C-alpha positions in Angstrom: -10.4 -2.5 18.0 -8.7 -2.0 14.4 -9.2 -5.4 13.2 -9.8 -8.7 13.8 -7.3 -11.5 12.6 -9.5 -14.7 12.3 -7.4 -16.5 9.5 -9.8 -17.8 6.8 -9.6 -18.3 2.7 -12.7 -15.7 2.8 -10.2 -12.6 1.8 -8.7 -14.5 -0.9 -11.8 -15.9 -2.4 -13.0 -12.1 -2.2 -10.3 -11.2 -3.9 -7.2 -12.6 -6.1 -6.0 -9.3 -6.6 -4.9 -8.9 -2.7 -1.9 -11.3 -2.5 0.9 -9.3 -1.2 4.6 -9.6 -2.7 6.5 -8.7 -0.3 9.6 -8.0 -1.8 7.9 -6.1 -4.9 5.9 -4.2 -2.1 9.2 -3.2 -0.4 10.9 -2.9 -3.4 8.3 -0.6 -4.8 8.0 1.6 -1.4 12.0 2.1 -1.2 12.1 3.1 -4.9 9.3 5.8 -5.0 10.7 7.2 -2.2 14.2 8.0 -4.5 11.8 8.6 -7.2 10.1 11.9 -5.5 13.4 12.6 -4.6 14.4 12.8 -8.3 16.3 9.9 -8.9 17.3 8.8 -12.5 16.8 4.8 -12.4 19.2 2.8 -15.0 17.3 -0.2 -14.6 14.8 -1.7 -16.8 12.3 -2.0 -14.0 12.9 1.3 -12.5 12.5 2.8 -15.6 9.4 1.0 -16.6 7.4 1.7 -13.2 9.1 5.2 -12.8 9.7 6.3 -16.2 12.3 9.1 -15.4 10.5 11.9 -17.4 11.4 14.5 -14.1 14.6 12.9 -13.1 17.5 14.8 -12.2 20.2 12.6 -10.8 21.9 9.7 -9.7 22.5 10.9 -6.0 19.3 12.3 -4.6 19.3 14.5 -1.3 16.9 12.7 0.9 15.1 14.2 4.2 15.9 12.4 7.3 12.3 10.7 7.4 13.0 9.5 3.8 16.5 7.9 4.9 14.4 6.5 7.8 12.0 5.1 5.4 14.3 3.7 2.9 16.7 2.0 5.4 13.4 0.2 6.9 13.0 -1.1 3.6 16.3 -2.1 3.1 16.0 -4.1 6.5 13.1 -5.8 5.3 14.1 -6.7 2.2 17.3 -8.4 3.6 15.2 -10.1 6.4 13.1 -11.4 3.2 15.8 -12.5 1.4 14.6 -10.1 -1.2 16.3 -10.3 -4.9 13.6 -8.3 -7.4 14.7 -8.9 -11.1 15.2 -5.5 -12.2 15.6 -6.6 -16.0 11.8 -7.3 -15.9 9.3 -5.0 -17.1 6.3 -6.1 -14.5 6.0 -6.0 -11.1 3.9 -7.2 -8.7 2.2 -4.6 -7.2 -1.1 -3.8 -7.7 -2.6 -0.4 -8.7 1.0 1.1 -8.4 0.3 4.3 -10.1 -2.7 4.8 -7.6 -0.3 4.3 -4.9 2.5 6.7 -6.6 -0.4 9.2 -5.7 -0.2 8.8 -1.8 1.6 11.7 -0.1 2.6 9.1 3.2 3.7 5.8 1.4 2.3 2.9 3.2 4.5 0.4 5.0 3.7 -3.1 3.8 3.5 -6.1 6.6 3.5 -9.4 6.8 -0.2 -10.0 7.4 -3.0 -9.1 5.8 -6.6 -8.7 7.1 -10.0 -7.8 5.6 -13.2 -6.5 6.8 -16.1 -8.0 4.1 -19.2 -6.5 3.6 -18.7 -2.8 5.4 -21.8 -1.9 7.5 -20.7 1.9 8.3 -21.5 5.1 6.6 -19.7 6.2 3.9 -15.9 7.5 4.8 -13.5 9.0 2.6 -9.9 7.6 1.9 -7.1 10.1 2.0 -3.7 10.4 0.5 -2.1 11.6 3.9 -2.4 10.6 7.5 -4.0 14.1 8.2 -7.7 15.6 8.4 -8.1 17.7 5.1 -5.9 15.7 2.7 -7.0 15.2 -0.4 -9.9 12.3 -1.2 -8.6 9.4 -3.3 -11.7 7.3 -3.2 -14.4 6.2 -0.7 -15.6 3.4 1.8 -18.9 2.9 0.9 -21.5 0.4 3.0 -21.0 -3.3 1.4 -17.3 -2.3 0.6 -14.7 -5.0 1.1 -11.5 -3.1 3.0 -8.4 -4.8 2.7 -5.3 -4.1 5.1 -1.4 -5.1 4.1 -0.2 -2.5 5.3 1.2 -1.0 8.9 -1.3 1.2 11.1 0.7 4.5 11.5 -0.3 6.9 14.4 -4.2 5.7 14.5 -4.3 5.8 10.6 -5.0 2.7 8.6 -3.9 2.0 4.7 -7.1 0.5 3.3 -7.4 -1.0 0.0 -11.1 -1.3 -1.6 -11.5 -4.2 -3.2 -14.8 -5.3 -6.0 -14.7 -8.4 -8.4 -11.0 -8.8 -7.0 -9.9 -5.8 -8.3 -8.6 -3.1 -6.4 -11.0 0.1 -7.0 -9.8 2.6 -4.4 -7.1 2.8 -1.8 -6.1 5.3 0.8 -5.8 6.5 4.7 -8.4 6.4 7.2 -8.5 6.8 10.8 -11.8 4.6 11.6 -12.0 1.9 14.3 -13.2 -1.1 12.4 -14.9 -3.5 14.8 -15.9 -7.0 13.7 -19.5 -6.2 14.1 -19.0 -3.6 11.2 -18.3 -6.0 8.7 -20.5 -9.0 7.3 -17.3 -11.0 7.9 -13.6 -11.0 8.7 -10.7 -12.2 7.8 -6.7 -12.2 8.4 
């Protein structure tokens, strides 16, 4: 069993940084696809988050998988009635600089769950959903694991939280039965 859904306030008490701003997450993921394709942002927020140092165009060519991801983010933004203020200079996406380092982009989902107090062995977190990808962090015994993104092909995007701050993130292909956690939330 990948995660247990027993909602309680424990995950938020353990991690104030864990609260997901769905519209900010969707905006960030969609625009990270464009940034990687060389898009030159005109908005204040786009320039702050993506900086335009390596931009090349305002009409980037996207791969078919990038087009599908962008369409998916746009549909979710419509469903959530999102209207991110791109004149601002802050974005409520925790650790977005770390997130930019991911090869495979995580897709936010409407719920969240957590394993509080991991009882398993140390496990590397990866930048992509494949064995051998670059290591981005490590799940260690006692860690708090936050799940706020869709599982894909047997892989989960996990954020490691300590003292209310995200200290690591990445992909892992690892079942998380409730017995491997001191407690669960979600």
